[in-house]
C-alpha positions as CSV (number, residue, x, y, z in Angstrom):
1,M,210.2,108.1,84.0
2,A,212.2,110.1,86.4
3,D,213.8,113.4,85.4
4,S,217.6,112.8,85.3
5,S,218.2,116.5,85.9
6,V,216.5,116.4,89.3
7,T,218.9,116.6,92.3
8,S,217.0,114.2,94.6
9,F,217.5,112.1,97.7
10,K,219.0,108.6,97.2
11,A,217.6,105.3,98.7
12,A,221.3,104.3,99.2
13,D,221.5,107.0,101.9
14,L,218.5,105.8,103.8
15,V,218.9,105.8,107.6
16,V,216.9,103.3,109.6
17,Q,216.0,103.7,113.3
18,L,213.9,100.7,114.4
19,S,211.3,101.1,117.1
20,P,212.3,99.5,120.4
21,T,208.7,98.3,121.0
22,L,206.3,96.9,118.5
23,K,202.5,97.4,118.5
24,T,200.0,94.6,118.9
25,K,198.3,94.1,115.6
26,P,194.5,94.0,115.7
27,D,192.6,91.0,114.2
28,V,190.0,93.2,112.5
29,S,190.5,96.8,111.4
30,S,188.6,99.6,109.7
31,F,190.2,101.4,106.9
32,G,192.9,104.0,107.9
33,V,192.8,103.5,111.7
34,D,195.6,101.1,112.7
35,F,199.1,102.2,111.6
36,T,202.3,100.2,111.4
37,D,205.3,100.6,113.6
38,H,207.4,102.8,111.3
39,M,207.2,105.7,109.0
40,L,209.4,107.3,106.3
41,T,210.3,111.0,106.3
42,I,212.4,113.0,103.9
43,E,213.0,116.8,104.5
44,W,213.7,119.4,101.9
45,S,214.7,123.1,101.9
46,S,215.6,125.4,99.1
47,T,218.9,126.2,100.7
48,E,220.1,122.6,101.6
49,G,218.1,120.5,99.1
50,W,217.0,117.0,100.1
51,K,218.2,115.5,103.3
52,A,218.8,111.7,103.7
53,P,215.7,109.6,103.8
54,L,214.8,108.4,107.4
55,I,212.8,105.4,108.5
56,K,211.9,105.9,112.1
57,P,209.3,104.8,114.7
58,F,205.8,106.0,113.8
59,G,204.9,109.2,115.7
60,N,203.5,112.7,115.5
61,L,204.8,115.4,113.3
62,S,206.0,118.7,114.8
63,L,204.8,121.6,112.6
64,H,205.1,125.4,113.0
65,P,201.6,127.0,113.6
66,A,202.1,129.1,110.4
67,C,202.9,126.0,108.3
68,S,201.5,126.9,104.9
69,S,200.1,123.4,104.3
70,L,197.8,123.9,107.2
71,H,196.6,127.4,106.0
72,Y,196.7,127.1,102.2
73,A,196.4,123.3,101.5
74,I,199.9,123.1,99.9
75,Q,199.7,119.4,100.1
76,V,199.5,116.3,97.9
77,F,199.2,112.6,98.6
78,E,199.0,109.2,97.1
79,G,197.4,105.8,97.9
80,L,198.6,102.3,97.0
81,K,198.4,98.9,98.6
82,V,200.6,95.9,99.5
83,Y,199.1,92.4,98.9
84,R,200.3,89.1,100.3
85,G,200.0,86.2,97.9
86,D,199.6,82.4,98.6
87,D,203.3,82.2,98.0
88,N,203.8,84.6,100.9
89,K,205.4,87.2,98.6
90,L,204.5,90.8,98.9
91,R,203.4,92.8,95.8
92,L,202.7,96.4,94.9
93,F,200.4,97.0,92.0
94,R,201.8,99.3,89.2
95,P,203.4,101.6,91.8
96,M,205.3,103.7,89.3
97,L,201.9,105.1,88.1
98,N,201.4,106.4,91.7
99,M,205.0,107.8,91.8
100,N,204.5,109.6,88.5
101,R,201.1,111.0,89.5
102,M,202.5,112.3,92.8
103,A,205.3,114.0,90.9
104,S,202.8,115.6,88.6
105,S,200.6,116.7,91.6
106,A,203.6,118.1,93.4
107,K,204.6,120.2,90.4
108,K,201.1,121.9,90.4
109,A,201.5,122.5,94.1
110,C,204.9,124.1,93.6
111,L,206.5,121.5,95.7
112,P,210.1,120.3,94.8
113,A,210.8,117.6,92.3
114,F,212.1,114.2,93.4
115,D,213.3,111.0,91.7
116,Q,210.4,108.6,91.5
117,P,212.3,105.3,91.4
118,E,214.4,106.4,94.4
119,F,211.3,107.2,96.3
120,L,209.7,103.9,95.4
121,E,212.8,102.1,96.7
122,C,212.5,103.9,100.0
123,I,208.9,102.8,100.2
124,R,209.9,99.3,99.4
125,R,212.3,99.3,102.4
126,L,209.6,100.6,104.7
127,V,207.3,97.8,103.6
128,E,210.0,95.3,104.1
129,I,210.6,96.5,107.7
130,D,206.9,96.4,108.5
131,Q,206.0,93.4,106.4
132,D,204.5,91.5,109.3
133,W,201.6,94.0,109.1
134,V,200.5,92.8,105.6
135,P,197.5,90.6,106.2
136,H,197.3,86.9,105.2
137,S,193.9,87.6,103.6
138,Y,192.3,88.3,100.2
139,N,189.9,90.7,101.9
140,A,192.5,92.9,103.5
141,S,195.8,94.5,102.6
142,L,198.3,97.1,103.8
143,Y,197.6,100.6,102.6
144,I,200.5,103.0,101.9
145,R,199.9,106.8,102.1
146,P,202.8,108.9,100.7
147,T,202.2,112.5,101.6
148,F,204.0,115.7,100.6
149,I,203.4,118.9,102.5
150,S,204.8,122.4,102.6
151,T,206.5,123.2,105.9
152,E,207.0,126.9,105.1
153,Q,206.9,128.8,108.3
154,S,205.1,131.9,107.0
155,L,201.6,133.2,106.4
156,G,202.5,134.6,103.1
157,V,200.9,132.9,100.1
158,K,204.0,131.9,98.2
159,K,206.0,129.0,96.8
160,P,207.3,127.0,99.8
161,C,211.0,127.0,100.7
162,R,210.6,124.0,103.0
163,A,208.8,120.8,102.5
164,L,208.4,117.3,104.0
165,L,207.8,114.1,102.1
166,Y,206.6,111.3,104.3
167,V,205.0,107.8,104.2
168,I,202.7,106.1,106.7
169,M,201.0,102.7,106.3
170,C,197.8,101.3,107.8
171,L,195.6,98.2,107.7
172,A,193.0,98.3,105.0
173,G,189.9,96.2,105.3
174,T,186.6,96.8,103.4
175,Y,186.3,100.5,102.3
176,F,182.5,100.5,101.7
177,N,180.1,98.6,103.9
178,T,178.0,97.7,100.9
179,N,178.2,95.6,97.7
180,A,176.8,98.4,95.5
181,A,176.7,102.2,96.0
182,S,173.8,104.7,95.9
183,L,174.7,108.2,94.5
184,W,173.4,111.7,95.0
185,A,173.7,113.8,91.8
186,D,173.0,117.5,92.2
187,P,174.4,119.8,89.5
188,K,174.8,122.7,92.0
189,Y,177.9,121.0,93.4
190,I,181.1,120.8,91.3
191,R,184.2,118.8,92.3
192,A,186.6,120.3,89.9
193,W,186.8,122.7,86.9
194,K,188.9,123.2,83.8
195,G,192.2,124.8,84.5
196,G,192.1,123.7,88.2
197,T,193.6,120.8,90.1
198,G,190.9,118.1,89.6
199,D,193.5,115.8,87.9
200,C,195.8,116.0,91.0
201,K,195.6,114.1,94.3
202,M,195.5,117.2,96.5
203,G,193.9,117.2,100.0
204,G,191.9,120.3,99.1
205,N,190.0,118.4,96.5
206,Y,188.7,116.0,99.1
207,G,188.0,118.4,102.0
208,C,185.8,120.6,99.9
209,S,183.7,117.6,99.0
210,L,182.4,116.9,102.5
211,F,179.5,119.4,102.4
212,A,178.0,117.8,99.3
213,L,178.6,114.3,100.8
214,D,176.8,115.3,104.0
215,E,173.8,116.3,101.9
216,A,174.0,113.0,100.0
217,V,173.9,111.1,103.2
218,D,171.0,113.2,104.5
219,N,169.1,112.1,101.4
220,G,169.7,108.4,101.9
221,C,172.7,108.1,99.5
222,Q,176.3,107.0,100.3
223,Q,178.3,109.1,97.8
224,V,178.1,112.0,95.4
225,L,177.9,111.6,91.7
226,W,179.9,114.7,90.6
227,L,178.5,116.5,87.5
228,Y,180.0,119.3,85.4
229,G,178.7,121.9,83.0
230,D,175.3,122.8,81.7
231,D,174.9,119.4,80.1
232,H,175.5,117.7,83.4
233,Q,178.5,115.6,82.4
234,I,179.2,112.6,84.6
235,T,182.7,113.0,86.1
236,E,183.5,111.0,89.3
237,A,181.5,109.1,92.0
238,G,182.7,110.1,95.4
239,T,186.5,109.5,95.2
240,M,186.1,107.0,92.4
241,N,186.4,107.1,88.6
242,V,183.2,106.1,86.8
243,F,182.6,103.5,84.1
244,L,179.4,102.8,82.1
245,F,178.9,99.5,80.3
246,W,176.1,99.9,77.9
247,I,174.7,99.7,74.4
248,N,175.6,103.1,73.1
249,E,173.6,105.4,70.7
250,D,175.0,103.6,67.7
251,G,174.0,100.2,68.9
252,E,177.5,99.2,70.0
253,E,178.4,97.4,73.1
254,E,180.7,99.9,74.9
255,L,182.6,100.4,78.1
256,A,183.0,104.2,78.5
257,T,184.6,106.4,81.1
258,P,185.1,110.2,81.1
259,P,188.3,111.5,79.4
260,L,191.3,112.9,81.2
261,D,190.5,116.5,80.4
262,G,191.9,118.1,83.6
263,I,189.0,117.6,85.9
264,I,189.3,113.8,86.2
265,L,191.9,112.1,88.4
266,P,194.0,109.6,86.3
267,G,193.3,106.6,88.5
268,V,195.6,103.6,88.5
269,T,192.6,101.2,88.7
270,R,190.9,103.2,85.9
271,Q,194.0,102.9,83.6
272,S,194.2,99.2,84.5
273,I,190.6,98.6,83.5
274,L,191.1,100.4,80.2
275,D,194.3,98.4,79.5
276,L,192.7,95.0,80.4
277,T,189.5,95.5,78.4
278,R,191.3,96.9,75.3
279,N,193.5,93.9,75.4
280,W,190.4,91.6,75.5
281,G,189.2,93.2,72.2
282,E,185.6,92.0,72.9
283,F,183.8,95.4,72.9
284,K,184.4,99.0,72.2
285,V,186.3,100.8,75.0
286,S,186.1,104.6,75.0
287,E,187.3,107.6,76.9
288,R,184.4,109.9,76.1
289,Y,182.0,112.4,77.7
290,L,178.8,111.0,79.3
291,T,175.9,113.1,80.3
292,M,173.0,112.5,82.6
293,S,170.5,112.9,79.8
294,Q,172.3,110.1,77.9
295,L,172.3,107.9,81.0
296,C,168.6,108.6,81.6
297,S,167.7,107.8,78.0
298,A,169.7,104.6,78.0
299,L,168.1,103.4,81.3
300,K,164.6,104.1,79.8
301,Q,165.5,102.1,76.7
302,Q,167.1,99.3,78.8
303,R,170.5,99.8,77.2
304,V,172.5,100.0,80.5
305,K,174.3,96.8,81.4
306,E,176.4,97.9,84.4
307,M,177.8,101.0,86.0
308,F,180.6,101.1,88.5
309,G,183.2,103.1,90.2
310,S,186.9,102.3,90.5
311,G,189.7,103.3,92.8
312,T,192.6,101.9,95.0
313,A,190.5,101.9,98.2
314,C,187.5,100.1,96.8
315,M,189.0,98.6,93.6
316,I,185.6,98.2,91.9
317,C,182.2,99.2,93.3
318,P,179.0,98.6,91.4
319,I,176.5,101.5,91.3
320,R,172.9,100.5,92.0
321,H,171.0,103.8,92.4
322,I,171.3,107.4,91.4
323,A,169.1,110.2,92.8
324,Y,168.9,113.0,90.2
325,N,166.6,115.9,89.7
326,G,163.8,114.3,91.6
327,Q,164.2,111.0,89.8
328,D,165.3,107.6,91.3
329,L,167.4,105.9,88.7
330,D,167.9,102.2,89.3
331,I,171.0,100.8,87.7
332,P,171.2,97.0,86.8
333,H,173.6,95.5,89.4
334,S,172.3,92.0,90.2
335,N,174.7,89.0,89.9
336,E,173.4,87.9,86.6
337,N,173.8,91.4,85.1
338,S,177.2,92.2,86.6
339,Q,179.4,89.8,84.7
340,L,181.9,92.5,83.6
341,T,182.3,93.9,87.2
342,S,183.0,90.4,88.5
343,R,185.4,89.5,85.8
344,L,187.4,92.7,86.2
345,R,187.6,92.3,89.9
346,K,188.8,88.7,89.6
347,E,191.5,89.6,86.9
348,L,192.8,92.5,88.9
349,T,192.8,90.6,92.2
350,D,194.6,87.6,90.5
351,I,197.4,90.0,89.4
352,Q,197.6,91.8,92.8
353,Y,197.9,88.6,94.8
354,G,200.2,86.9,92.3
355,H,197.9,84.3,90.9
356,T,198.4,85.7,87.4
357,P,202.0,86.6,86.5
358,S,202.1,90.2,85.3
359,S,204.6,93.1,84.6
360,W,202.2,95.1,86.7
361,S,203.3,93.3,89.9
362,F,206.2,94.9,91.8
363,L,207.8,92.4,94.3
364,V,208.8,93.9,97.6
């Protein structure tokens, strides 16, 4: 819900400058490489407030060399997708969750408030203009990257007096070149901590993860399983939320994921999985702490059914292997054991592409 007290830009004031020449769209594209013809920019300053939103030809930004987003990572972003259904209609998936999360992240970065529904309407107009970029495919979509940066022209570490909110879009094919992920779990690396910004979608959270990821790759794994605390709590897998489907210590069939305690990103796919499975009412669904000792014990006792990551880029990615403290932990992930993963993927995809009517769908 937008804050009615916020003095924000209005979608009704949107200015559109169409590109005189359109790009040739590639037949096949990797994630995040091929961008659409237009972008959305909205400038803000503490003296003038928000300027009118502008859709213009895609192009480079001009930033002052002292821009504080470059020096101090005063920057937040979001990620959501546009899907084209069999009916040729374009749909966003629960986009207000992204808008609200971005507003929350911006607050922690001391960036100015904005009206979330107005911003979503500006994004809708951008998608509408570049709608020919949305693939006619169930294996591809158009990825939307809202970004919010400080444009403060000062080396002082302070709350910015200037900012830029902008949106770019690109083709999104398969994010991982695998059907199941292998993870490197080393407790010496920590993604986030209590009282920090682990629950925000800030660029700094991702840039500082690359060193651990490089070590994971050197050790034959694709991503990092991020642990926290002396008890080695499971938090996230790479950039994904983590789910464990198992028979818990009390003999109950349970789908569990770490709670939103300040170090976990409140993922849209994560919330959707919780909402779907709770609505099914077929097994226990919990937001609870999970530790590596609990996982190791459950694997030894053959109580683990499935383990997977979730996120906008990958949607659902089964986890097949974890390297931890000199152990190679194999996670059940074969087709006959991954019924929940397959069912969730199908139900979410059916909503995203319009096969299943849902209030979660937002028509462009």
